[in-house]
C-alpha positions in Angstrom: -28.7 63.4 19.0 -25.2 63.6 18.6 -23.2 60.9 16.4 -21.3 58.4 18.6 -17.5 59.0 18.9 -18.3 62.8 17.6 -17.6 65.4 20.8 -19.9 68.3 21.3 -19.8 71.7 22.9 -22.3 72.3 25.7 -23.5 75.4 27.5 -24.2 75.1 30.9 -25.9 77.4 33.4 -26.6 76.9 36.9 -26.4 77.8 40.7 -23.7 77.1 43.1 -24.1 76.2 46.7 -24.4 80.1 47.8 -27.2 80.5 45.0 -25.0 82.4 42.7 -25.4 82.0 39.0 -22.4 80.5 36.9 -22.0 79.5 33.4 -20.0 77.8 31.3 -18.9 75.5 28.3 -18.1 71.9 28.8 -16.9 69.0 25.7 -18.9 65.7 25.8 -20.3 63.2 23.9 -23.8 63.6 24.6 -26.2 65.2 27.1 -25.6 62.4 29.8 -22.2 62.7 29.3 -22.3 66.1 29.5 -24.3 66.2 32.7 -22.0 63.5 34.2 -19.0 65.8 33.8 -20.4 68.6 35.5 -21.4 66.7 38.4 -17.6 65.4 38.7 -16.3 68.7 38.3 -19.0 70.9 40.4 -20.4 68.5 43.0 -21.9 71.6 44.6 -23.5 73.3 41.3 -27.3 72.5 40.8 -27.7 73.0 36.7 -30.4 74.6 35.4 -30.0 74.6 31.7 -27.9 72.5 29.5 -28.0 73.3 25.4 -25.8 71.6 22.6 -23.3 73.7 20.7 -21.2 73.4 18.1 -19.6 70.0 17.2 -16.2 69.3 18.3 -13.8 68.1 14.8 -11.8 65.6 16.4 -8.1 65.6 16.3 -8.0 69.3 15.5 -4.9 71.3 14.2 -2.4 71.9 16.7 0.9 73.5 16.3 4.3 71.6 17.0 5.3 74.0 19.6 1.8 73.9 21.5 2.2 70.0 21.8 5.7 70.1 23.0 4.7 73.0 26.0 1.9 70.9 26.9 4.2 67.8 27.4 7.2 69.5 29.0 4.7 71.6 31.4 2.7 68.2 32.4 6.1 66.5 33.2 7.1 69.4 35.3 3.8 69.7 37.2 3.5 65.7 37.6 7.0 65.9 38.7 6.1 68.5 41.7 3.3 66.4 42.8 0.2 67.8 41.4 -2.5 65.5 40.7 -3.0 64.9 36.7 -6.9 66.9 36.7 -5.4 69.5 38.8 -2.1 70.0 36.7 -4.3 70.0 33.5 -6.6 72.5 34.7 -3.7 74.9 36.0 -2.3 74.7 32.4 -5.7 75.5 30.6 -6.0 78.5 32.6 -2.7 80.0 32.7 -1.7 79.0 29.0 0.2 81.7 27.1 -1.1 81.2 23.8 -4.9 80.3 22.6 -3.6 76.8 20.8 -2.2 75.3 24.2 -5.3 76.5 26.3 -7.4 74.6 23.7 -5.8 71.4 23.8 -5.1 71.5 27.6 -9.1 72.4 28.1 -10.0 69.5 25.9 -7.6 67.1 27.3 -8.8 68.2 31.1 -12.4 67.7 30.0 -11.8 64.1 28.5 -9.7 63.1 31.8 -12.2 64.6 33.7 -15.0 62.3 32.1 -12.9 59.2 33.0 -10.9 58.8 29.6 -7.1 57.8 30.1 -4.4 60.6 29.4 -3.3 58.6 26.4 -6.9 58.3 24.8 -7.6 62.0 25.8 -4.5 63.3 24.0 -4.7 61.1 21.0 -8.7 62.4 20.6 -7.3 66.3 21.1 -4.7 66.3 18.7 -2.8 64.5 15.8 0.3 65.4 17.0 0.1 62.7 19.6 0.7 59.8 17.2 0.2 56.0 18.3 3.7 55.4 19.1 3.5 58.1 21.4 0.2 57.5 23.2 1.3 53.8 23.4 4.0 55.2 25.3 1.8 57.6 27.7 -0.5 54.5 27.9 2.2 52.3 29.4 3.5 55.0 32.1 0.0 55.3 33.3 -0.2 51.8 34.0 3.5 51.8 35.3 3.2 54.4 37.4 6.1 56.5 35.5 3.9 59.2 33.7 5.9 62.0 34.7 9.6 60.6 34.0 8.0 59.3 30.8 6.4 62.8 29.9 9.7 64.4 30.4 11.6 61.9 27.9 8.8 62.6 25.6 9.2 66.4 25.5 12.8 66.0 25.3 12.1 63.5 22.0 10.3 66.6 20.8 12.7 69.1 21.3 15.4 66.9 19.7 12.9 66.3 16.8 12.1 70.2 16.3 16.3 70.8 16.5 17.0 68.0 13.7 13.9 69.7 11.7 15.5 73.3 12.3 18.9 72.0 11.4 17.9 70.6 8.5 15.9 73.5 7.2 18.9 76.1 7.7 21.3 73.4 6.1 18.9 73.4 2.8 17.9 77.0 3.1 20.8 78.5 1.0 20.9 76.1 -1.8 17.7 76.2 -2.5 17.2 79.8 -2.5 20.1 80.0 -4.9 18.4 77.5 -6.8 15.1 79.4 -6.6 16.7 82.6 -7.9 18.7 80.7 -11.0 15.5 79.2 -12.0 13.6 82.8 -11.9 16.4 84.4 -13.5 16.5 81.6 -16.3 12.7 82.2 -17.0 13.0 85.9 -17.2 15.9 85.7 -19.8 13.8 82.8 -22.2 10.7 84.8 -21.6 11.5 88.5 -22.3 15.4 89.3 -22.9 16.0 86.4 -25.7 12.8 87.5 -27.8 14.3 91.0 -27.9 17.6 89.8 -28.8 15.9 88.0 -31.7 13.8 91.0 -32.9 17.2 92.9 -32.9 19.1 90.2 -34.6 16.1 90.3 -37.4 16.5 94.0 -37.8 20.3 94.1 -38.1 21.7 93.8 -41.6 18.4 93.1 -43.3 17.6 90.0 -41.4 20.3 88.0 -43.4 22.8 87.7 -40.9 23.9 84.1 -40.1 23.3 83.1 -36.4 25.8 80.8 -34.3 24.7 77.3 -33.6 24.6 78.2 -29.8 22.3 81.4 -30.7 19.8 79.5 -32.9 19.6 76.6 -30.3 18.8 79.0 -27.6 16.3 81.0 -29.7 14.4 78.0 -30.6 14.2 77.0 -26.7 13.0 80.7 -25.9 10.1 80.2 -28.8 8.9 76.6 -27.6 8.9 78.2 -23.8 6.8 81.3 -24.8 4.3 79.1 -27.2 4.3 76.0 -25.1 5.1 77.1 -21.5 1.5 77.2 -20.1 1.0 73.6 -21.7 4.3 72.1 -20.3 3.6 73.8 -17.0 0.1 72.5 -17.0 1.2 68.9 -18.0 4.0 68.8 -15.4 1.4 70.1 -13.1 -1.2 67.0 -13.7 2.0 64.6 -13.4 2.6 65.8 -10.2 -0.7 65.6 -9.1 -1.2 62.1 -10.3 2.3 61.2 -8.9 1.0 62.8 -5.5 -2.4 60.7 -5.4 -0.5 57.6 -6.7 2.0 58.1 -3.4 -1.0 58.8 -1.2 -3.3 55.8 -2.3 -0.7 53.0 -2.9 1.7 51.6 -0.2 3.5 49.7 -3.4 4.3 53.0 -5.0 5.4 54.7 -1.6 7.7 51.5 -0.7 9.3 52.1 -4.1 9.7 55.7 -3.7 11.4 55.3 -0.5 13.9 52.5 -1.7 14.9 55.0 -4.4 15.2 57.5 -1.9 17.7 55.2 -0.2 19.8 54.7 -3.2 20.3 58.0 -3.8 24.3 59.0 -3.1 24.8 60.5 0.4 21.4 61.7 0.7 20.3 57.9 0.9 22.8 57.5 4.0 21.6 60.3 5.6 17.9 59.3 5.4 18.9 55.8 6.4 20.6 57.0 9.5 17.9 59.3 10.7 15.5 56.4 10.1 17.4 54.2 12.2 17.8 56.8 14.9 14.0 57.3 15.1 13.6 53.8 15.6 16.2 53.3 18.1 15.1 56.3 20.1 11.6 55.0 20.1 12.4 51.8 20.8 14.9 52.8 24.1 11.9 55.2 25.2 9.6 52.6 25.3 11.8 50.0 26.8 12.8 52.4 29.5 8.6 53.1 30.2 8.3 49.5 30.6 6.9 47.9 27.4 8.0 44.5 26.6 10.5 44.3 24.1 7.9 42.8 21.7 5.6 45.2 21.9 8.2 48.1 21.8 9.6 46.7 18.9 6.1 46.6 17.4 5.0 50.1 17.8 8.9 51.5 16.9 8.9 50.3 13.7 6.0 52.6 12.9 8.6 55.4 13.5 11.1 54.9 11.1 9.2 57.0 8.5 10.6 55.3 5.4 8.8 52.3 4.3 12.1 50.2 3.3 13.4 50.7 6.9 9.9 50.0 8.5 10.2 46.7 6.6 13.5 45.8 8.1 12.3 46.9 11.4 9.5 44.3 11.2 11.9 41.7 9.8 14.2 42.1 12.9 11.0 42.0 15.2 10.3 38.5 13.5 13.8 37.2 14.2 13.6 38.5 17.6 10.2 36.9 18.1 11.8 33.5 16.9 14.5 33.9 19.6 17.3 35.7 17.9 19.2 38.2 19.7 18.4 42.1 19.2 22.0 42.7 18.1 22.4 39.9 16.0 19.3 40.6 14.1 20.6 44.0 13.3 24.0 42.9 12.2 22.5 40.4 9.6 20.8 43.4 7.8 23.2 46.0 6.2 20.3 48.3 6.3 20.8 49.0 9.7 24.0 51.1 10.7 26.8 49.3 12.7 26.5 51.7 15.8 23.1 50.4 16.6 23.7 46.8 16.5 27.3 47.5 18.5 25.2 49.3 21.3 22.5 46.7 21.5 25.4 44.4 22.0 26.6 46.1 25.4 22.9 46.9 26.2 21.8 43.2 26.2 24.8 42.1 28.2 24.4 44.8 30.8 20.5 45.1 31.0 20.4 48.7 29.9 19.2 47.9 26.3 17.0 51.1 26.3 19.6 53.6 27.5 22.1 52.3 25.3 19.5 52.4 22.3 19.0 56.1 23.0 22.8 56.4 22.7 23.0 55.1 19.3 20.4 57.2 18.1 22.0 60.3 19.5 25.2 59.3 17.7 23.4 58.3 14.4 21.6 61.7 14.8 24.9 63.8 15.1 26.5 61.8 12.5 23.4 62.4 10.4 23.8 66.2 10.9 27.5 66.1 10.0 26.6 64.4 6.8 24.2 66.8 5.9 26.1 70.2 6.6 29.3 68.6 4.8 26.9 67.6 1.7 25.2 71.5 1.7 28.5 72.6 2.0 30.0 70.7 -1.0 26.8 71.6 -3.1 27.1 75.3 -2.8 29.9 76.0 -4.7 28.7 72.9 -7.2 25.7 74.8 -7.7 27.1 78.5 -8.2 29.4 77.0 -10.5 26.7 75.2 -12.6 24.3 78.2 -12.4 27.4 80.4 -13.8 28.2 78.5 -16.5 24.5 78.2 -17.5 23.8 81.7 -17.2 26.9 82.9 -18.8 26.6 80.7 -21.7 23.2 82.0 -22.5 24.9 85.5 -22.3 27.5 84.5 -24.4 24.9 82.9 -26.9 23.4 86.4 -27.0 26.3 88.4 -27.5 28.0 86.6 -30.2 26.4 87.8 -33.2 26.7 91.2 -31.7 30.3 90.4 -32.3 30.2 89.3 -35.6 28.0 92.2 -36.4 30.6 94.4 -35.0 33.4 92.5 -37.1 31.1 92.8 -40.1 30.7 97.0 -39.7 34.7 97.4 -39.1 
């Protein structure tokens, strides 16, 4: 007997109305559910054999591109007037990637069994979060599923664009830093010990070394003898810290508080968190979700726990009768653009659209700040690394100069 809440693949065989043999697979919670789903999908089919196959792992891994393609194509088909079940079947048959085909097939089977689309998408992939599923559920109830999926697809595209821009901005500084660390490690591990042996053999080993050279040689000895222990200690500390962050909300909140206090980077993260909150809240309001419910769901989209706590505080003030713009202005953690556009939205009755515009402004401002910060970091990093590696090279050649003067 299958476990409750865990789907399983079932292999079936049967005959159609013309007597032709057919076979296939279907995913269901149990044998009775599988027969019901087959009866709904193939009313003219006589099932002659049904056998249980492998269990279906809940919420399998899915690429973000597959989830975005599913939402975008489903919105297009629904906008063209295609029914939901037929649209999912068309996508499952014509998918251009294996991940999209699997995703569309699993959602189509759950929808055919009577599950809501939001529930089926949540069960099929972890890419569809609770906020997205709540948005889709509200759209199903209001009859605005096509436009809502279109907005959700645009939201996925925007999030992917921001992530790609962030990766491109950080690629060069991180590459320079990685190469510099590799060069420093190579100098400490292999080059400086050779110079140490050269200095020991020069002038009978009695040549005095400059303080900079002695300090660098001592650092090289420590890295050679204690390097594995230091790496193991750093790895253990990192693992303990990662486990503490994963298990303790207090540690995660303190980490996020420190992140927001970083110069320039903290302001960028604050703007990006506020943009995610504003865009999610605006999308939920446009889908017909009531403001208190929408604010409760949008708080989880902030990403940063400190900003999430600020969103909950704004939610409590709004439920007590305060205006959204007033609650945002009273908290310095929220950018002023969100409060200003919220005022316009509340007065004109277009709060959802104004919040989406505020999110766009904050994303653009955060992107410009990120690009300028990375542009400022590049010469600073190159200068620092040049001084570091140049200082190490100079420390190794100072005794050579002394030795040359002594010979002369």
